[in-house]
ZADO-1210 file (C-alpha; in nm, 4 decimals, padded with zeros to 6 digits):
<atoms>
<atom x="10.3325" y="00.9309" z="07.7820" code="UNK" pos="1"/>
<atom x="10.5695" y="01.2010" z="07.6589" code="UNK" pos="2"/>
<atom x="10.5546" y="01.3729" z="07.9993" code="UNK" pos="3"/>
<atom x="10.6331" y="01.0435" z="08.1704" code="UNK" pos="4"/>
<atom x="10.9358" y="00.9882" z="07.9452" code="UNK" pos="5"/>
<atom x="11.0616" y="01.3440" z="08.0063" code="UNK" pos="6"/>
<atom x="11.0307" y="01.3141" z="08.3857" code="UNK" pos="7"/>
<atom x="11.2139" y="00.9800" z="08.3919" code="UNK" pos="8"/>
<atom x="11.4941" y="01.1335" z="08.1821" code="UNK" pos="9"/>
<atom x="11.5190" y="01.4232" z="08.4287" code="UNK" pos="10"/>
<atom x="11.5379" y="01.1835" z="08.7240" code="UNK" pos="11"/>
<atom x="11.8293" y="01.0000" z="08.5636" code="UNK" pos="12"/>
<atom x="12.0298" y="01.3207" z="08.5268" code="UNK" pos="13"/>
<atom x="12.0637" y="01.3845" z="08.9019" code="UNK" pos="14"/>
<atom x="11.9424" y="01.0819" z="09.0947" code="UNK" pos="15"/>
<atom x="12.0625" y="01.2212" z="09.4299" code="UNK" pos="16"/>
<atom x="11.8902" y="01.5599" z="09.3955" code="UNK" pos="17"/>
<atom x="11.6492" y="01.6320" z="09.6858" code="UNK" pos="18"/>
<atom x="11.4060" y="01.8084" z="09.4531" code="UNK" pos="19"/>
<atom x="11.3509" y="01.4759" z="09.2781" code="UNK" pos="20"/>
<atom x="11.0661" y="01.4280" z="09.5237" code="UNK" pos="21"/>
<atom x="10.8670" y="01.6755" z="09.3138" code="UNK" pos="22"/>
<atom x="10.9584" y="01.4903" z="08.9965" code="UNK" pos="23"/>
<atom x="10.8416" y="01.1626" z="09.1499" code="UNK" pos="24"/>
<atom x="10.5152" y="01.3335" z="09.2481" code="UNK" pos="25"/>
<atom x="10.4673" y="01.4598" z="08.8923" code="UNK" pos="26"/>
<atom x="10.5518" y="01.1161" z="08.7601" code="UNK" pos="27"/>
<atom x="10.2842" y="00.9671" z="08.9838" code="UNK" pos="28"/>
<atom x="10.0319" y="01.2198" z="08.8539" code="UNK" pos="29"/>
<atom x="10.0975" y="01.1509" z="08.4855" code="UNK" pos="30"/>
<atom x="10.0870" y="00.7758" z="08.5472" code="UNK" pos="31"/>
<atom x="09.7564" y="00.8176" z="08.7290" code="UNK" pos="32"/>
<atom x="09.6184" y="01.0083" z="08.4304" code="UNK" pos="33"/>
<atom x="09.7143" y="00.7094" z="08.2160" code="UNK" pos="34"/>
<atom x="09.5416" y="00.4675" z="08.4531" code="UNK" pos="35"/>
<atom x="09.8730" y="00.3116" z="08.5546" code="UNK" pos="36"/>
<atom x="09.7850" y="00.3181" z="08.9223" code="UNK" pos="37"/>
<atom x="10.0369" y="00.0628" z="09.0484" code="UNK" pos="38"/>
<atom x="10.3235" y="00.2459" z="08.8798" code="UNK" pos="39"/>
<atom x="10.1873" y="00.5766" z="09.0075" code="UNK" pos="40"/>
<atom x="10.1867" y="00.4501" z="09.3669" code="UNK" pos="41"/>
<atom x="10.5446" y="00.3373" z="09.3256" code="UNK" pos="42"/>
<atom x="10.6450" y="00.6863" z="09.2107" code="UNK" pos="43"/>
<atom x="10.4624" y="00.8539" z="09.5005" code="UNK" pos="44"/>
<atom x="10.6269" y="00.6185" z="09.7499" code="UNK" pos="45"/>
<atom x="10.9701" y="00.7039" z="09.6108" code="UNK" pos="46"/>
<atom x="10.8876" y="01.0719" z="09.6429" code="UNK" pos="47"/>
<atom x="10.7778" y="01.0273" z="10.0036" code="UNK" pos="48"/>
<atom x="11.0956" y="00.8350" z="10.0838" code="UNK" pos="49"/>
<atom x="11.2815" y="01.1575" z="09.9984" code="UNK" pos="50"/>
<atom x="11.0290" y="01.4033" z="10.1461" code="UNK" pos="51"/>
<atom x="10.8070" y="01.2176" z="10.3948" code="UNK" pos="52"/>
<atom x="10.6289" y="01.5381" z="10.5046" code="UNK" pos="53"/>
<atom x="10.5298" y="01.6482" z="10.1564" code="UNK" pos="54"/>
<atom x="10.1584" y="01.7256" z="10.1740" code="UNK" pos="55"/>
<atom x="10.1524" y="01.7604" z="09.7950" code="UNK" pos="56"/>
<atom x="10.2681" y="01.4036" z="09.7385" code="UNK" pos="57"/>
<atom x="10.0299" y="01.2725" z="10.0044" code="UNK" pos="58"/>
<atom x="09.7399" y="01.4544" z="09.8431" code="UNK" pos="59"/>
<atom x="09.8308" y="01.3264" z="09.4977" code="UNK" pos="60"/>
<atom x="09.8597" y="00.9703" z="09.6252" code="UNK" pos="61"/>
<atom x="09.5258" y="01.0063" z="09.8071" code="UNK" pos="62"/>
<atom x="09.3642" y="01.1083" z="09.4782" code="UNK" pos="63"/>
<atom x="09.5078" y="00.7979" z="09.3107" code="UNK" pos="64"/>
<atom x="09.3765" y="00.5775" z="09.5930" code="UNK" pos="65"/>
<atom x="09.0314" y="00.7327" z="09.5488" code="UNK" pos="66"/>
<atom x="09.0364" y="00.6580" z="09.1771" code="UNK" pos="67"/>
<atom x="09.1215" y="00.2989" z="09.2749" code="UNK" pos="68"/>
<atom x="08.8234" y="00.2990" z="09.5177" code="UNK" pos="69"/>
<atom x="09.0710" y="00.2351" z="09.7998" code="UNK" pos="70"/>
<atom x="08.9105" y="00.4831" z="10.0369" code="UNK" pos="71"/>
<atom x="09.0768" y="00.3609" z="10.3554" code="UNK" pos="72"/>
<atom x="09.4271" y="00.4293" z="10.2268" code="UNK" pos="73"/>
<atom x="09.3079" y="00.7572" z="10.0738" code="UNK" pos="74"/>
<atom x="09.1762" y="00.8588" z="10.4157" code="UNK" pos="75"/>
<atom x="09.5105" y="00.7733" z="10.5751" code="UNK" pos="76"/>
<atom x="09.7010" y="00.9948" z="10.3313" code="UNK" pos="77"/>
<atom x="09.4529" y="01.2825" z="10.3620" code="UNK" pos="78"/>
<atom x="09.4731" y="01.2707" z="10.7402" code="UNK" pos="79"/>
<atom x="09.8529" y="01.2649" z="10.7334" code="UNK" pos="80"/>
<atom x="09.8541" y="01.5620" z="10.4961" code="UNK" pos="81"/>
<atom x="09.6204" y="01.7525" z="10.7284" code="UNK" pos="82"/>
<atom x="09.8436" y="01.6676" z="11.0232" code="UNK" pos="83"/>
<atom x="10.1189" y="01.8530" z="10.8418" code="UNK" pos="84"/>
<atom x="09.8917" y="02.1445" z="10.7432" code="UNK" pos="85"/>
<atom x="09.5417" y="02.1448" z="10.8918" code="UNK" pos="86"/>
<atom x="09.4051" y="02.4172" z="10.6613" code="UNK" pos="87"/>
<atom x="09.3957" y="02.2822" z="10.3050" code="UNK" pos="88"/>
<atom x="09.0851" y="02.3329" z="10.0943" code="UNK" pos="89"/>
<atom x="09.0949" y="02.0285" z="09.8649" code="UNK" pos="90"/>
<atom x="09.2186" y="01.7969" z="10.1375" code="UNK" pos="91"/>
<atom x="08.9528" y="01.8981" z="10.3901" code="UNK" pos="92"/>
<atom x="08.6844" y="01.8706" z="10.1251" code="UNK" pos="93"/>
<atom x="08.7906" y="01.5225" z="10.0170" code="UNK" pos="94"/>
<atom x="08.8248" y="01.3906" z="10.3719" code="UNK" pos="95"/>
<atom x="08.4875" y="01.5384" z="10.4606" code="UNK" pos="96"/>
<atom x="08.3264" y="01.3631" z="10.1647" code="UNK" pos="97"/>
<atom x="08.4934" y="01.0331" z="10.2525" code="UNK" pos="98"/>
<atom x="08.3750" y="01.0688" z="10.6109" code="UNK" pos="99"/>
<atom x="08.0208" y="01.1349" z="10.4908" code="UNK" pos="100"/>
<atom x="08.0370" y="00.8176" z="10.2813" code="UNK" pos="101"/>
<atom x="08.1549" y="00.6312" z="10.5918" code="UNK" pos="102"/>
<atom x="07.8658" y="00.7845" z="10.7948" code="UNK" pos="103"/>
<atom x="08.1203" y="00.9492" z="11.0252" code="UNK" pos="104"/>
<atom x="07.9064" y="01.2572" z="11.0911" code="UNK" pos="105"/>
<atom x="08.1253" y="01.3879" z="11.3737" code="UNK" pos="106"/>
<atom x="08.4423" y="01.3784" z="11.1646" code="UNK" pos="107"/>
<atom x="08.2675" y="01.5103" z="10.8539" code="UNK" pos="108"/>
<atom x="08.1166" y="01.8026" z="11.0452" code="UNK" pos="109"/>
<atom x="08.4607" y="01.8914" z="11.1801" code="UNK" pos="110"/>
<atom x="08.6081" y="01.8997" z="10.8298" code="UNK" pos="111"/>
<atom x="08.3220" y="02.0913" z="10.6679" code="UNK" pos="112"/>
<atom x="08.2997" y="02.3507" z="10.9460" code="UNK" pos="113"/>
<atom x="08.6737" y="02.4122" z="10.9153" code="UNK" pos="114"/>
<atom x="08.6364" y="02.4291" z="10.5384" code="UNK" pos="115"/>
<atom x="08.3469" y="02.6767" z="10.5578" code="UNK" pos="116"/>
<atom x="08.5326" y="02.8941" z="10.8090" code="UNK" pos="117"/>
<atom x="08.8503" y="02.9221" z="10.6039" code="UNK" pos="118"/>
<atom x="08.7211" y="02.8949" z="10.2464" code="UNK" pos="119"/>
<atom x="08.3998" y="03.0941" z="10.2379" code="UNK" pos="120"/>
<atom x="08.3278" y="03.0241" z="09.8709" code="UNK" pos="121"/>
<atom x="08.3417" y="02.6457" z="09.8965" code="UNK" pos="122"/>
<atom x="07.9883" y="02.5261" z="09.8216" code="UNK" pos="123"/>
<atom x="08.0750" y="02.1648" z="09.9102" code="UNK" pos="124"/>
<atom x="08.1350" y="02.2649" z="10.2711" code="UNK" pos="125"/>
<atom x="07.7780" y="02.3917" z="10.3038" code="UNK" pos="126"/>
<atom x="07.6300" y="02.1047" z="10.1012" code="UNK" pos="127"/>
<atom x="07.8120" y="01.8612" z="10.3294" code="UNK" pos="128"/>
<atom x="07.6843" y="02.0346" z="10.6419" code="UNK" pos="129"/>
<atom x="07.3348" y="02.0252" z="10.4922" code="UNK" pos="130"/>
<atom x="07.3549" y="01.6502" z="10.4387" code="UNK" pos="131"/>
<atom x="07.4756" y="01.5919" z="10.7960" code="UNK" pos="132"/>
<atom x="07.1972" y="01.8122" z="10.9382" code="UNK" pos="133"/>
<atom x="06.9447" y="01.6225" z="10.7279" code="UNK" pos="134"/>
<atom x="07.0647" y="01.2869" z="10.8620" code="UNK" pos="135"/>
<atom x="07.0334" y="01.4177" z="11.2162" code="UNK" pos="136"/>
<atom x="06.6816" y="01.5459" z="11.1591" code="UNK" pos="137"/>
<atom x="06.7785" y="01.9139" z="11.1794" code="UNK" pos="138"/>
<atom x="06.5837" y="02.0023" z="10.8664" code="UNK" pos="139"/>
<atom x="06.5772" y="02.3795" z="10.9138" code="UNK" pos="140"/>
<atom x="06.9556" y="02.3845" z="10.9441" code="UNK" pos="141"/>
<atom x="06.9857" y="02.1563" z="10.6420" code="UNK" pos="142"/>
<atom x="06.7717" y="02.3879" z="10.4307" code="UNK" pos="143"/>
<atom x="06.9744" y="02.6886" z="10.5460" code="UNK" pos="144"/>
<atom x="07.2990" y="02.5179" z="10.4448" code="UNK" pos="145"/>
<atom x="07.1596" y="02.4124" z="10.1048" code="UNK" pos="146"/>
<atom x="07.0570" y="02.7727" z="10.0431" code="UNK" pos="147"/>
<atom x="07.4079" y="02.8899" z="10.1324" code="UNK" pos="148"/>
<atom x="07.5619" y="02.6355" z="09.8950" code="UNK" pos="149"/>
<atom x="07.3353" y="02.7449" z="09.6089" code="UNK" pos="150"/>
<atom x="07.4179" y="03.1119" z="09.6637" code="UNK" pos="151"/>
<atom x="07.7843" y="03.0203" z="09.6190" code="UNK" pos="152"/>
<atom x="07.7388" y="02.7766" z="09.3322" code="UNK" pos="153"/>
<atom x="07.3949" y="02.7326" z="09.1822" code="UNK" pos="154"/>
<atom x="07.4118" y="02.3843" z="09.0301" code="UNK" pos="155"/>
<atom x="07.1563" y="02.1067" z="08.9623" code="UNK" pos="156"/>
<atom x="07.2996" y="01.8560" z="09.2111" code="UNK" pos="157"/>
<atom x="07.2586" y="02.0849" z="09.5113" code="UNK" pos="158"/>
<atom x="06.9201" y="02.2113" z="09.3917" code="UNK" pos="159"/>
<atom x="06.7912" y="01.8553" z="09.3583" code="UNK" pos="160"/>
<atom x="06.9075" y="01.7719" z="09.7121" code="UNK" pos="161"/>
<atom x="06.7221" y="02.0768" z="09.8428" code="UNK" pos="162"/>
<atom x="06.4060" y="01.9787" z="09.6563" code="UNK" pos="163"/>
<atom x="06.4216" y="01.6236" z="09.7919" code="UNK" pos="164"/>
<atom x="06.4522" y="01.7618" z="10.1447" code="UNK" pos="165"/>
<atom x="06.1425" y="01.9747" z="10.0908" code="UNK" pos="166"/>
<atom x="05.9494" y="01.6747" z="09.9604" code="UNK" pos="167"/>
<atom x="06.0624" y="01.4543" z="10.2491" code="UNK" pos="168"/>
<atom x="05.9460" y="01.7168" z="10.4982" code="UNK" pos="169"/>
<atom x="05.6073" y="01.7521" z="10.3240" code="UNK" pos="170"/>
<atom x="05.6772" y="02.1049" z="10.1994" code="UNK" pos="171"/>
<atom x="05.5148" y="02.0250" z="09.8680" code="UNK" pos="172"/>
<atom x="05.4314" y="02.3831" z="09.7705" code="UNK" pos="173"/>
<atom x="05.7874" y="02.4988" z="09.8342" code="UNK" pos="174"/>
<atom x="05.9214" y="02.1974" z="09.6450" code="UNK" pos="175"/>
<atom x="05.6914" y="02.2706" z="09.3519" code="UNK" pos="176"/>
<atom x="05.8125" y="02.6313" z="09.3298" code="UNK" pos="177"/>
<atom x="06.1730" y="02.5147" z="09.3551" code="UNK" pos="178"/>
<atom x="06.1200" y="02.2613" z="09.0750" code="UNK" pos="179"/>
<atom x="05.9559" y="02.5221" z="08.8505" code="UNK" pos="180"/>
<atom x="06.2445" y="02.7633" z="08.9014" code="UNK" pos="181"/>
<atom x="06.4999" y="02.4861" z="08.8478" code="UNK" pos="182"/>
<atom x="06.3422" y="02.3730" z="08.5210" code="UNK" pos="183"/>
<atom x="06.3430" y="02.7316" z="08.3967" code="UNK" pos="184"/>
<atom x="06.7118" y="02.7608" z="08.4811" code="UNK" pos="185"/>
<atom x="06.8179" y="02.4105" z="08.3727" code="UNK" pos="186"/>
<atom x="06.5616" y="02.2919" z="08.1127" code="UNK" pos="187"/>
<atom x="06.7816" y="02.0051" z="07.9929" code="UNK" pos="188"/>
<atom x="06.8422" y="01.8492" z="08.3358" code="UNK" pos="189"/>
<atom x="06.6351" y="01.5287" z="08.3655" code="UNK" pos="190"/>
<atom x="06.6457" y="01.5201" z="08.7471" code="UNK" pos="191"/>
<atom x="06.3982" y="01.8066" z="08.7794" code="UNK" pos="192"/>
<atom x="06.1387" y="01.6373" z="08.5586" code="UNK" pos="193"/>
<atom x="06.1892" y="01.3206" z="08.7620" code="UNK" pos="194"/>
<atom x="06.1291" y="01.5148" z="09.0842" code="UNK" pos="195"/>
<atom x="05.8271" y="01.6931" z="08.9377" code="UNK" pos="196"/>
<atom x="05.6826" y="01.3590" z="08.8329" code="UNK" pos="197"/>
<atom x="05.7538" y="01.2188" z="09.1775" code="UNK" pos="198"/>
<atom x="05.5728" y="01.5137" z="09.3366" code="UNK" pos="199"/>
<atom x="05.2800" y="01.4734" z="09.0970" code="UNK" pos="200"/>
<atom x="05.2526" y="01.1106" z="09.2015" code="UNK" pos="201"/>
<atom x="05.2534" y="01.2027" z="09.5696" code="UNK" pos="202"/>
<atom x="04.9673" y="01.4396" z="09.4906" code="UNK" pos="203"/>
<atom x="04.7783" y="01.1601" z="09.3049" code="UNK" pos="204"/>
<atom x="04.8207" y="01.3316" z="08.9689" code="UNK" pos="205"/>
<atom x="04.9174" y="01.0139" z="08.7910" code="UNK" pos="206"/>
<atom x="04.8780" y="01.1250" z="08.4291" code="UNK" pos="207"/>
<atom x="05.1060" y="01.4234" z="08.4853" code="UNK" pos="208"/>
<atom x="05.3508" y="01.1984" z="08.6679" code="UNK" pos="209"/>
<atom x="05.3633" y="00.9629" z="08.3683" code="UNK" pos="210"/>
<atom x="05.4217" y="01.2544" z="08.1327" code="UNK" pos="211"/>
<atom x="05.7176" y="01.3756" z="08.3396" code="UNK" pos="212"/>
<atom x="05.8477" y="01.0208" z="08.3614" code="UNK" pos="213"/>
<atom x="05.8744" y="01.0091" z="07.9819" code="UNK" pos="214"/>
<atom x="06.0381" y="01.3521" z="07.9665" code="UNK" pos="215"/>
<atom x="06.2982" y="01.2555" z="08.2271" code="UNK" pos="216"/>
<atom x="06.3898" y="00.9371" z="08.0373" code="UNK" pos="217"/>
<atom x="06.4002" y="01.1201" z="07.7031" code="UNK" pos="218"/>
<atom x="06.6415" y="01.3724" z="07.8524" code="UNK" pos="219"/>
<atom x="06.8763" y="01.0977" z="07.9675" code="UNK" pos="220"/>
<atom x="06.7661" y="00.9878" z="08.3134" code="UNK" pos="221"/>
<atom x="06.8383" y="00.6269" z="08.4126" code="UNK" pos="222"/>
<atom x="06.5068" y="00.4406" z="08.3602" code="UNK" pos="223"/>
<atom x="06.5661" y="00.2271" z="08.6711" code="UNK" pos="224"/>
<atom x="06.6067" y="00.5344" z="08.8896" code="UNK" pos="225"/>
<atom x="06.3017" y="00.6952" z="08.7296" code="UNK" pos="226"/>
<atom x="06.1016" y="00.3803" z="08.7987" code="UNK" pos="227"/>
<atom x="06.1909" y="00.3992" z="09.1689" code="UNK" pos="228"/>
<atom x="06.0591" y="00.7528" z="09.1958" code="UNK" pos="229"/>
<atom x="05.7639" y="00.7119" z="08.9582" code="UNK" pos="230"/>
<atom x="05.6665" y="00.3416" z="08.9554" code="UNK" pos="231"/>
<atom x="05.4256" y="00.2034" z="08.6991" code="UNK" pos="232"/>
<atom x="05.1730" y="00.0848" z="08.9537" code="UNK" pos="233"/>
<atom x="05.0778" y="00.4378" z="09.0485" code="UNK" pos="234"/>
<atom x="04.7002" y="00.4320" z="09.0578" code="UNK" pos="235"/>
</atoms>
């Protein structure tokens, strides 16, 4: 709130100053952080009226649209920003993710390949390419991309996606080893106990599946999600 007041005071000092576009962008950001989305959009629009080709303002407004779950308008701003500068890490990543959510595999692949080529340490580029390959049935490529993503950023979300791919492709032994390693690395993550229980159930080891079901819930997993993977009527 103090930042908002300070920016408004600065805008009143020199209302005709061209650099006010940056102040309007900052004003939009601080209003977004306060959840004042309508006021934030107004500030971004004023900034763009001064500097219509500002990729920074477009990106900031796209972020606000995403927080509002207005993905169509977010996509429009991201695409306009990339028209101005086609090589932007955050912008390519966000548009790629939105395109994945929209099942636009062609567009998403374009964004993630460009992201991977220009930002070699971006794990989301490889995770996105893995998801697209998985949808298309190219499971070897998907596994390769998941491995690349984990080398860059070893985190539970990507590991769990890789394990699910192994289970879906009947690579139970590989999945079991992956789960064991993941639990050793992330013992407090409920998803790995859920996946271990799910694998136990697929192998008709119902008592062990039930034990993992309880562990996953005790560690914070959503009971409804756990029930989908390890239903009560197992035997």
